[in-house]
VEXZAMAR-143273 format. One record per residue (C-alpha): residue number from 1; residue in one letter; x, y, z. Coordinates in steps of 0.25 Angstrom, whole numbers, m for minus. Example, Ala and Ser with C-alpha at 12.3 -4.5 7.8 and 13.67 -1.06 7.14 Angstrom:
# residues 2
<k: 1 | r: A | px: 49 | py: m18 | pz: 31>
<k: 2 | r: S | px: 55 | py: m4 | pz: 29>
END
This chain:
# residues 353
<k: 1 | r: X | px: 11 | py: 124 | pz: m86>
<k: 2 | r: X | px: 11 | py: 132 | pz: m99>
<k: 3 | r: X | px: m3 | py: 134 | pz: m99>
<k: 4 | r: X | px: m2 | py: 139 | pz: m86>
<k: 5 | r: X | px: 7 | py: 150 | pz: m89>
<k: 6 | r: X | px: 0 | py: 155 | pz: m101>
<k: 7 | r: X | px: m12 | py: 156 | pz: m93>
<k: 8 | r: X | px: m5 | py: 164 | pz: m82>
<k: 9 | r: X | px: 2 | py: 173 | pz: m91>
<k: 10 | r: X | px: m11 | py: 177 | pz: m99>
<k: 11 | r: X | px: m17 | py: 180 | pz: m87>
<k: 12 | r: X | px: m7 | py: 188 | pz: m80>
<k: 13 | r: X | px: m6 | py: 195 | pz: m93>
<k: 14 | r: X | px: m20 | py: 199 | pz: m93>
<k: 15 | r: X | px: m19 | py: 203 | pz: m79>
<k: 16 | r: X | px: m7 | py: 212 | pz: m83>
<k: 17 | r: X | px: m15 | py: 218 | pz: m95>
<k: 18 | r: X | px: m28 | py: 219 | pz: m90>
<k: 19 | r: X | px: m28 | py: 221 | pz: m75>
<k: 20 | r: X | px: m13 | py: 225 | pz: m70>
<k: 21 | r: X | px: m13 | py: 239 | pz: m79>
<k: 22 | r: X | px: m27 | py: 243 | pz: m73>
<k: 23 | r: X | px: m23 | py: 239 | pz: m58>
<k: 24 | r: X | px: m8 | py: 248 | pz: m60>
<k: 25 | r: X | px: m16 | py: 259 | pz: m67>
<k: 26 | r: X | px: m26 | py: 258 | pz: m54>
<k: 27 | r: X | px: m15 | py: 260 | pz: m44>
<k: 28 | r: X | px: m8 | py: 272 | pz: m53>
<k: 29 | r: X | px: m21 | py: 280 | pz: m53>
<k: 30 | r: X | px: m24 | py: 278 | pz: m39>
<k: 31 | r: X | px: m9 | py: 283 | pz: m34>
<k: 32 | r: X | px: m12 | py: 297 | pz: m43>
<k: 33 | r: X | px: m2 | py: 306 | pz: m47>
<k: 34 | r: X | px: 2 | py: 299 | pz: m59>
<k: 35 | r: X | px: 0 | py: 306 | pz: m72>
<k: 36 | r: X | px: m6 | py: 296 | pz: m84>
<k: 37 | r: X | px: 5 | py: 295 | pz: m91>
<k: 38 | r: X | px: 14 | py: 291 | pz: m80>
<k: 39 | r: X | px: 2 | py: 282 | pz: m76>
<k: 40 | r: X | px: 2 | py: 276 | pz: m89>
<k: 41 | r: X | px: 17 | py: 274 | pz: m91>
<k: 42 | r: X | px: 16 | py: 266 | pz: m76>
<k: 43 | r: X | px: 5 | py: 256 | pz: m81>
<k: 44 | r: X | px: 13 | py: 254 | pz: m94>
<k: 45 | r: X | px: 25 | py: 250 | pz: m87>
<k: 46 | r: X | px: 17 | py: 242 | pz: m77>
<k: 47 | r: X | px: 11 | py: 235 | pz: m89>
<k: 48 | r: X | px: 24 | py: 233 | pz: m96>
<k: 49 | r: X | px: 32 | py: 228 | pz: m82>
<k: 50 | r: X | px: 21 | py: 218 | pz: m80>
<k: 51 | r: X | px: 20 | py: 212 | pz: m94>
<k: 52 | r: X | px: 35 | py: 211 | pz: m95>
<k: 53 | r: X | px: 34 | py: 204 | pz: m81>
<k: 54 | r: X | px: 24 | py: 196 | pz: m84>
<k: 55 | r: X | px: 30 | py: 191 | pz: m98>
<k: 56 | r: X | px: 43 | py: 188 | pz: m90>
<k: 57 | r: X | px: 35 | py: 179 | pz: m80>
<k: 58 | r: X | px: 28 | py: 173 | pz: m92>
<k: 59 | r: X | px: 38 | py: 170 | pz: m99>
<k: 60 | r: X | px: 46 | py: 163 | pz: m86>
<k: 61 | r: X | px: 34 | py: 154 | pz: m84>
<k: 62 | r: X | px: 32 | py: 150 | pz: m97>
<k: 63 | r: X | px: 47 | py: 145 | pz: m97>
<k: 64 | r: X | px: 47 | py: 139 | pz: m84>
<k: 65 | r: X | px: 33 | py: 132 | pz: m86>
<k: 66 | r: X | px: 37 | py: 125 | pz: m100>
<k: 67 | r: X | px: 51 | py: 122 | pz: m93>
<k: 68 | r: X | px: 44 | py: 115 | pz: m81>
<k: 69 | r: X | px: 34 | py: 108 | pz: m90>
<k: 70 | r: X | px: 44 | py: 103 | pz: m99>
<k: 71 | r: X | px: 54 | py: 99 | pz: m86>
<k: 72 | r: X | px: 42 | py: 92 | pz: m81>
<k: 73 | r: X | px: 37 | py: 85 | pz: m93>
<k: 74 | r: X | px: 49 | py: 79 | pz: m97>
<k: 75 | r: X | px: 50 | py: 74 | pz: m82>
<k: 76 | r: X | px: 38 | py: 68 | pz: m82>
<k: 77 | r: X | px: 40 | py: 61 | pz: m96>
<k: 78 | r: X | px: 52 | py: 56 | pz: m91>
<k: 79 | r: X | px: 45 | py: 51 | pz: m77>
<k: 80 | r: X | px: 33 | py: 45 | pz: m87>
<k: 81 | r: X | px: 41 | py: 37 | pz: m96>
<k: 82 | r: X | px: 45 | py: 27 | pz: m87>
<k: 83 | r: X | px: 30 | py: 26 | pz: m83>
<k: 84 | r: X | px: 26 | py: 24 | pz: m97>
<k: 85 | r: X | px: 37 | py: 13 | pz: m100>
<k: 86 | r: X | px: 34 | py: 5 | pz: m88>
<k: 87 | r: X | px: 20 | py: 6 | pz: m92>
<k: 88 | r: X | px: 22 | py: 0 | pz: m106>
<k: 89 | r: X | px: 32 | py: m11 | pz: m100>
<k: 90 | r: X | px: 20 | py: m15 | pz: m90>
<k: 91 | r: X | px: 11 | py: m14 | pz: m101>
<k: 92 | r: X | px: 21 | py: m26 | pz: m107>
<k: 93 | r: X | px: 20 | py: m34 | pz: m97>
<k: 94 | r: X | px: 32 | py: m29 | pz: m88>
<k: 95 | r: X | px: 27 | py: m26 | pz: m74>
<k: 96 | r: X | px: 40 | py: m25 | pz: m68>
<k: 97 | r: X | px: 41 | py: m13 | pz: m73>
<k: 98 | r: X | px: 41 | py: 1 | pz: m63>
<k: 99 | r: X | px: 43 | py: 15 | pz: m64>
<k: 100 | r: X | px: 52 | py: 25 | pz: m56>
<k: 101 | r: X | px: 45 | py: 35 | pz: m45>
<k: 102 | r: X | px: 46 | py: 48 | pz: m53>
<k: 103 | r: X | px: 49 | py: 60 | pz: m45>
<k: 104 | r: X | px: 36 | py: 69 | pz: m51>
<k: 105 | r: X | px: 28 | py: 68 | pz: m39>
<k: 106 | r: X | px: 17 | py: 61 | pz: m32>
<k: 107 | r: X | px: 8 | py: 58 | pz: m44>
<k: 108 | r: X | px: 21 | py: 52 | pz: m52>
<k: 109 | r: X | px: 26 | py: 43 | pz: m41>
<k: 110 | r: X | px: 12 | py: 37 | pz: m39>
<k: 111 | r: X | px: 12 | py: 33 | pz: m53>
<k: 112 | r: X | px: 25 | py: 28 | pz: m52>
<k: 113 | r: X | px: 20 | py: 19 | pz: m39>
<k: 114 | r: X | px: 6 | py: 14 | pz: m46>
<k: 115 | r: X | px: 12 | py: 11 | pz: m59>
<k: 116 | r: X | px: 24 | py: 0 | pz: m52>
<k: 117 | r: X | px: 12 | py: m4 | pz: m43>
<k: 118 | r: X | px: 4 | py: m7 | pz: m56>
<k: 119 | r: X | px: 16 | py: m14 | pz: m64>
<k: 120 | r: X | px: 17 | py: m23 | pz: m49>
<k: 121 | r: X | px: 4 | py: m26 | pz: m48>
<k: 122 | r: X | px: 2 | py: m29 | pz: m64>
<k: 123 | r: X | px: 16 | py: m37 | pz: m62>
<k: 124 | r: X | px: 8 | py: m46 | pz: m51>
<k: 125 | r: X | px: m3 | py: m48 | pz: m57>
<k: 126 | r: X | px: 2 | py: m53 | pz: m70>
<k: 127 | r: X | px: 12 | py: m62 | pz: m62>
<k: 128 | r: X | px: 0 | py: m68 | pz: m54>
<k: 129 | r: X | px: m7 | py: m69 | pz: m67>
<k: 130 | r: X | px: 3 | py: m77 | pz: m74>
<k: 131 | r: X | px: 5 | py: m86 | pz: m61>
<k: 132 | r: X | px: m9 | py: m88 | pz: m61>
<k: 133 | r: X | px: m11 | py: m91 | pz: m76>
<k: 134 | r: X | px: 1 | py: m102 | pz: m73>
<k: 135 | r: X | px: m5 | py: m108 | pz: m62>
<k: 136 | r: X | px: m20 | py: m108 | pz: m66>
<k: 137 | r: X | px: m14 | py: m116 | pz: m79>
<k: 138 | r: X | px: m6 | py: m125 | pz: m70>
<k: 139 | r: X | px: m19 | py: m127 | pz: m61>
<k: 140 | r: X | px: m29 | py: m131 | pz: m72>
<k: 141 | r: X | px: m18 | py: m139 | pz: m79>
<k: 142 | r: X | px: m20 | py: m150 | pz: m72>
<k: 143 | r: X | px: m36 | py: m152 | pz: m71>
<k: 144 | r: X | px: m35 | py: m148 | pz: m86>
<k: 145 | r: X | px: m25 | py: m159 | pz: m89>
<k: 146 | r: X | px: m32 | py: m172 | pz: m81>
<k: 147 | r: X | px: m46 | py: m168 | pz: m86>
<k: 148 | r: X | px: m40 | py: m167 | pz: m100>
<k: 149 | r: X | px: m31 | py: m181 | pz: m99>
<k: 150 | r: X | px: m43 | py: m189 | pz: m92>
<k: 151 | r: X | px: m54 | py: m182 | pz: m103>
<k: 152 | r: X | px: m43 | py: m188 | pz: m115>
<k: 153 | r: X | px: m41 | py: m201 | pz: m108>
<k: 154 | r: X | px: m57 | py: m203 | pz: m107>
<k: 155 | r: X | px: m59 | py: m198 | pz: m122>
<k: 156 | r: X | px: m47 | py: m208 | pz: m127>
<k: 157 | r: X | px: m54 | py: m219 | pz: m118>
<k: 158 | r: X | px: m41 | py: m222 | pz: m109>
<k: 159 | r: X | px: m50 | py: m215 | pz: m97>
<k: 160 | r: X | px: m64 | py: m219 | pz: m93>
<k: 161 | r: X | px: m73 | py: m208 | pz: m88>
<k: 162 | r: X | px: m75 | py: m214 | pz: m75>
<k: 163 | r: X | px: m80 | py: m208 | pz: m63>
<k: 164 | r: X | px: m68 | py: m205 | pz: m58>
<k: 165 | r: X | px: m62 | py: m199 | pz: m71>
<k: 166 | r: X | px: m73 | py: m190 | pz: m70>
<k: 167 | r: X | px: m72 | py: m186 | pz: m57>
<k: 168 | r: X | px: m58 | py: m183 | pz: m57>
<k: 169 | r: X | px: m62 | py: m174 | pz: m72>
<k: 170 | r: X | px: m72 | py: m167 | pz: m63>
<k: 171 | r: X | px: m63 | py: m164 | pz: m52>
<k: 172 | r: X | px: m52 | py: m158 | pz: m61>
<k: 173 | r: X | px: m64 | py: m149 | pz: m67>
<k: 174 | r: X | px: m68 | py: m144 | pz: m54>
<k: 175 | r: X | px: m53 | py: m142 | pz: m51>
<k: 176 | r: X | px: m54 | py: m133 | pz: m62>
<k: 177 | r: X | px: m66 | py: m126 | pz: m58>
<k: 178 | r: X | px: m61 | py: m123 | pz: m45>
<k: 179 | r: X | px: m48 | py: m116 | pz: m49>
<k: 180 | r: X | px: m56 | py: m108 | pz: m60>
<k: 181 | r: X | px: m65 | py: m102 | pz: m48>
<k: 182 | r: X | px: m54 | py: m100 | pz: m38>
<k: 183 | r: X | px: m46 | py: m93 | pz: m50>
<k: 184 | r: X | px: m58 | py: m84 | pz: m51>
<k: 185 | r: X | px: m60 | py: m82 | pz: m37>
<k: 186 | r: X | px: m45 | py: m77 | pz: m33>
<k: 187 | r: X | px: m44 | py: m69 | pz: m46>
<k: 188 | r: X | px: m58 | py: m62 | pz: m42>
<k: 189 | r: X | px: m53 | py: m59 | pz: m28>
<k: 190 | r: X | px: m40 | py: m55 | pz: m32>
<k: 191 | r: X | px: m45 | py: m45 | pz: m41>
<k: 192 | r: X | px: m56 | py: m40 | pz: m32>
<k: 193 | r: X | px: m68 | py: m44 | pz: m40>
<k: 194 | r: X | px: m72 | py: m54 | pz: m29>
<k: 195 | r: X | px: m88 | py: m53 | pz: m26>
<k: 196 | r: X | px: m90 | py: m51 | pz: m12>
<k: 197 | r: X | px: m103 | py: m51 | pz: m2>
<k: 198 | r: X | px: m98 | py: m45 | pz: 10>
<k: 199 | r: X | px: m106 | py: m47 | pz: 21>
<k: 200 | r: X | px: m103 | py: m46 | pz: 38>
<k: 201 | r: X | px: m97 | py: m61 | pz: 41>
<k: 202 | r: X | px: m95 | py: m67 | pz: 54>
<k: 203 | r: X | px: m82 | py: m73 | pz: 55>
<k: 204 | r: X | px: m87 | py: m85 | pz: 63>
<k: 205 | r: X | px: m96 | py: m89 | pz: 52>
<k: 206 | r: X | px: m86 | py: m88 | pz: 43>
<k: 207 | r: X | px: m78 | py: m98 | pz: 49>
<k: 208 | r: X | px: m89 | py: m108 | pz: 52>
<k: 209 | r: X | px: m93 | py: m107 | pz: 38>
<k: 210 | r: X | px: m79 | py: m110 | pz: 34>
<k: 211 | r: X | px: m77 | py: m120 | pz: 43>
<k: 212 | r: X | px: m93 | py: m126 | pz: 39>
<k: 213 | r: X | px: m87 | py: m127 | pz: 24>
<k: 214 | r: X | px: m75 | py: m134 | pz: 26>
<k: 215 | r: X | px: m81 | py: m142 | pz: 37>
<k: 216 | r: X | px: m84 | py: m155 | pz: 27>
<k: 217 | r: X | px: m72 | py: m155 | pz: 21>
<k: 218 | r: X | px: m63 | py: m155 | pz: 33>
<k: 219 | r: X | px: m71 | py: m166 | pz: 38>
<k: 220 | r: X | px: m69 | py: m174 | pz: 26>
<k: 221 | r: X | px: m55 | py: m172 | pz: 26>
<k: 222 | r: X | px: m53 | py: m176 | pz: 42>
<k: 223 | r: X | px: m48 | py: m161 | pz: 46>
<k: 224 | r: X | px: m53 | py: m153 | pz: 57>
<k: 225 | r: X | px: m56 | py: m141 | pz: 54>
<k: 226 | r: X | px: m60 | py: m131 | pz: 67>
<k: 227 | r: X | px: m64 | py: m116 | pz: 68>
<k: 228 | r: X | px: m60 | py: m107 | pz: 79>
<k: 229 | r: X | px: m64 | py: m92 | pz: 82>
<k: 230 | r: X | px: m61 | py: m82 | pz: 92>
<k: 231 | r: X | px: m72 | py: m75 | pz: 98>
<k: 232 | r: X | px: m69 | py: m62 | pz: 92>
<k: 233 | r: X | px: m69 | py: m68 | pz: 78>
<k: 234 | r: X | px: m81 | py: m77 | pz: 82>
<k: 235 | r: X | px: m88 | py: m62 | pz: 83>
<k: 236 | r: X | px: m81 | py: m56 | pz: 71>
<k: 237 | r: X | px: m86 | py: m51 | pz: 57>
<k: 238 | r: X | px: m79 | py: m49 | pz: 44>
<k: 239 | r: X | px: m86 | py: m43 | pz: 30>
<k: 240 | r: X | px: m85 | py: m52 | pz: 19>
<k: 241 | r: X | px: m91 | py: m63 | pz: 9>
<k: 242 | r: X | px: m95 | py: m75 | pz: 17>
<k: 243 | r: X | px: m92 | py: m84 | pz: 4>
<k: 244 | r: X | px: m79 | py: m77 | pz: 1>
<k: 245 | r: X | px: m74 | py: m79 | pz: 15>
<k: 246 | r: X | px: m80 | py: m93 | pz: 16>
<k: 247 | r: X | px: m71 | py: m96 | pz: 3>
<k: 248 | r: X | px: m59 | py: m91 | pz: 9>
<k: 249 | r: X | px: m59 | py: m101 | pz: 22>
<k: 250 | r: X | px: m64 | py: m112 | pz: 11>
<k: 251 | r: X | px: m52 | py: m110 | pz: 5>
<k: 252 | r: X | px: m42 | py: m109 | pz: 17>
<k: 253 | r: X | px: m50 | py: m121 | pz: 23>
<k: 254 | r: X | px: m49 | py: m128 | pz: 12>
<k: 255 | r: X | px: m34 | py: m126 | pz: 8>
<k: 256 | r: X | px: m32 | py: m130 | pz: 24>
<k: 257 | r: X | px: m39 | py: m144 | pz: 22>
<k: 258 | r: X | px: m29 | py: m146 | pz: 10>
<k: 259 | r: X | px: m17 | py: m144 | pz: 18>
<k: 260 | r: X | px: m23 | py: m152 | pz: 32>
<k: 261 | r: X | px: m22 | py: m167 | pz: 31>
<k: 262 | r: X | px: m34 | py: m176 | pz: 37>
<k: 263 | r: X | px: m35 | py: m175 | pz: 53>
<k: 264 | r: X | px: m29 | py: m160 | pz: 53>
<k: 265 | r: X | px: m35 | py: m148 | pz: 58>
<k: 266 | r: X | px: m39 | py: m134 | pz: 52>
<k: 267 | r: X | px: m43 | py: m123 | pz: 60>
<k: 268 | r: X | px: m51 | py: m111 | pz: 56>
<k: 269 | r: X | px: m49 | py: m100 | pz: 67>
<k: 270 | r: X | px: m53 | py: m84 | pz: 68>
<k: 271 | r: X | px: m50 | py: m74 | pz: 77>
<k: 272 | r: X | px: m54 | py: m58 | pz: 78>
<k: 273 | r: X | px: m45 | py: m47 | pz: 80>
<k: 274 | r: X | px: m50 | py: m31 | pz: 81>
<k: 275 | r: X | px: m51 | py: m30 | pz: 65>
<k: 276 | r: X | px: m49 | py: m43 | pz: 59>
<k: 277 | r: X | px: m53 | py: m59 | pz: 60>
<k: 278 | r: X | px: m42 | py: m68 | pz: 56>
<k: 279 | r: X | px: m47 | py: m81 | pz: 52>
<k: 280 | r: X | px: m37 | py: m93 | pz: 50>
<k: 281 | r: X | px: m37 | py: m107 | pz: 44>
<k: 282 | r: X | px: m28 | py: m116 | pz: 50>
<k: 283 | r: X | px: m23 | py: m131 | pz: 47>
<k: 284 | r: X | px: m10 | py: m139 | pz: 52>
<k: 285 | r: X | px: m8 | py: m146 | pz: 38>
<k: 286 | r: X | px: 2 | py: m145 | pz: 27>
<k: 287 | r: X | px: 6 | py: m130 | pz: 31>
<k: 288 | r: X | px: 13 | py: m120 | pz: 21>
<k: 289 | r: X | px: 28 | py: m119 | pz: 19>
<k: 290 | r: X | px: 33 | py: m105 | pz: 24>
<k: 291 | r: X | px: 39 | py: m99 | pz: 10>
<k: 292 | r: X | px: 25 | py: m103 | pz: 4>
<k: 293 | r: X | px: 15 | py: m97 | pz: 14>
<k: 294 | r: X | px: 14 | py: m82 | pz: 7>
<k: 295 | r: X | px: 10 | py: m89 | pz: m7>
<k: 296 | r: X | px: m2 | py: m98 | pz: m2>
<k: 297 | r: X | px: m10 | py: m87 | pz: m6>
<k: 298 | r: X | px: m7 | py: m87 | pz: m19>
<k: 299 | r: X | px: m16 | py: m94 | pz: m31>
<k: 300 | r: X | px: m12 | py: m107 | pz: m35>
<k: 301 | r: X | px: m2 | py: m107 | pz: m24>
<k: 302 | r: X | px: 0 | py: m122 | pz: m16>
<k: 303 | r: X | px: 10 | py: m127 | pz: m6>
<k: 304 | r: X | px: 7 | py: m139 | pz: m10>
<k: 305 | r: X | px: 3 | py: m139 | pz: m23>
<k: 306 | r: X | px: 2 | py: m154 | pz: m26>
<k: 307 | r: X | px: m7 | py: m156 | pz: m13>
<k: 308 | r: X | px: m16 | py: m145 | pz: m15>
<k: 309 | r: X | px: m18 | py: m149 | pz: m30>
<k: 310 | r: X | px: m22 | py: m164 | pz: m25>
<k: 311 | r: X | px: m32 | py: m158 | pz: m15>
<k: 312 | r: X | px: m37 | py: m148 | pz: m26>
<k: 313 | r: X | px: m32 | py: m135 | pz: m21>
<k: 314 | r: X | px: m32 | py: m124 | pz: m33>
<k: 315 | r: X | px: m21 | py: m116 | pz: m25>
<k: 316 | r: X | px: m31 | py: m103 | pz: m26>
<k: 317 | r: X | px: m38 | py: m106 | pz: m12>
<k: 318 | r: X | px: m30 | py: m97 | pz: m4>
<k: 319 | r: X | px: m30 | py: m85 | pz: m15>
<k: 320 | r: X | px: m43 | py: m86 | pz: m15>
<k: 321 | r: X | px: m43 | py: m85 | pz: 1>
<k: 322 | r: X | px: m33 | py: m73 | pz: 0>
<k: 323 | r: X | px: m41 | py: m65 | pz: m9>
<k: 324 | r: X | px: m55 | py: m67 | pz: m4>
<k: 325 | r: X | px: m48 | py: m63 | pz: 10>
<k: 326 | r: X | px: m42 | py: m51 | pz: 5>
<k: 327 | r: X | px: m56 | py: m47 | pz: m3>
<k: 328 | r: X | px: m60 | py: m48 | pz: 11>
<k: 329 | r: X | px: m50 | py: m37 | pz: 16>
<k: 330 | r: X | px: m44 | py: m48 | pz: 23>
<k: 331 | r: X | px: m31 | py: m56 | pz: 23>
<k: 332 | r: X | px: m25 | py: m69 | pz: 22>
<k: 333 | r: X | px: m12 | py: m76 | pz: 27>
<k: 334 | r: X | px: m7 | py: m90 | pz: 28>
<k: 335 | r: X | px: 2 | py: m95 | pz: 38>
<k: 336 | r: X | px: 9 | py: m108 | pz: 40>
<k: 337 | r: X | px: 21 | py: m114 | pz: 51>
<k: 338 | r: X | px: 27 | py: m123 | pz: 37>
<k: 339 | r: X | px: 24 | py: m135 | pz: 31>
<k: 340 | r: X | px: 16 | py: m145 | pz: 38>
<k: 341 | r: X | px: 12 | py: m136 | pz: 50>
<k: 342 | r: X | px: m2 | py: m131 | pz: 44>
<k: 343 | r: X | px: m6 | py: m116 | pz: 39>
<k: 344 | r: X | px: m16 | py: m105 | pz: 43>
<k: 345 | r: X | px: m22 | py: m96 | pz: 34>
<k: 346 | r: X | px: m28 | py: m83 | pz: 41>
<k: 347 | r: X | px: m37 | py: m72 | pz: 35>
<k: 348 | r: X | px: m40 | py: m58 | pz: 42>
<k: 349 | r: X | px: m53 | py: m50 | pz: 39>
<k: 350 | r: X | px: m57 | py: m37 | pz: 43>
<k: 351 | r: X | px: m67 | py: m38 | pz: 54>
<k: 352 | r: X | px: m81 | py: m30 | pz: 52>
<k: 353 | r: X | px: m91 | py: m25 | pz: 62>
END
């Protein structure tokens, strides 16, 4: 502001000294009837009055600009002080720090909202990271302890390395490998780094492929798997990655059979509306307590932890299904009437022409 005042003052002074008197003299000469001394005196009076007015105006502008600058700088400093302090606290790990909205215009308000949103996201990410590390350590503890105990027993001669023991140890290694792969997949998907090979997919083919891949498993467990499509869904198409979509329904159907007793039934159905196709996996098995429905897509979450571990579930399948579905610009939800009354998982995907 001071620079603007000084530039304006120099410019005005040059105009007054170099241009103003010449213009004034030209007008006096054009009027005629003025003696030379009178004209010179009038010109001098004009120059003096102009310079005095300009000096007073410049001094007033200078004082005002300096005063306003000091007020604004102090106000901005006071407003930025909480931002600096909060940033320091967040850097130190206090993600609950927030800064108030300041009345300094839209830009500062946007800064406050962006900072608070960043702190919220960092807090959520840190809480998720801590929980995941704890859950992962818990998941790995059992197979690692089992492998270690058996290897020690074999080394001490207490346990023979017979085929049954080796098979059990192999199963534990497979469990660890599957856990590692599942963690990698869901993390990659949630971070938006999932490799996708986009193509136009028929909904009918998606359902048919899902049934074909799961049929052998369902037959071995004596569980009936049926598929139904509406006429609109049979002719519908979506944009997506065939393998990733297949992984979603593999996880959903695997989850359904783990919670369905032999002799039960699981239905895979599809229906299409104006812009969306919905594909549902419905079972009439264990069901989900109402207070736990909203948690089933969380990593490592199990409605019945002991049962899922006994059947080899890692607790990540539904989280993977959710992440892949959202990567396809879709959504997934879970519904259940209650314990022992089954559950339905519904995926909604946007249609493509």
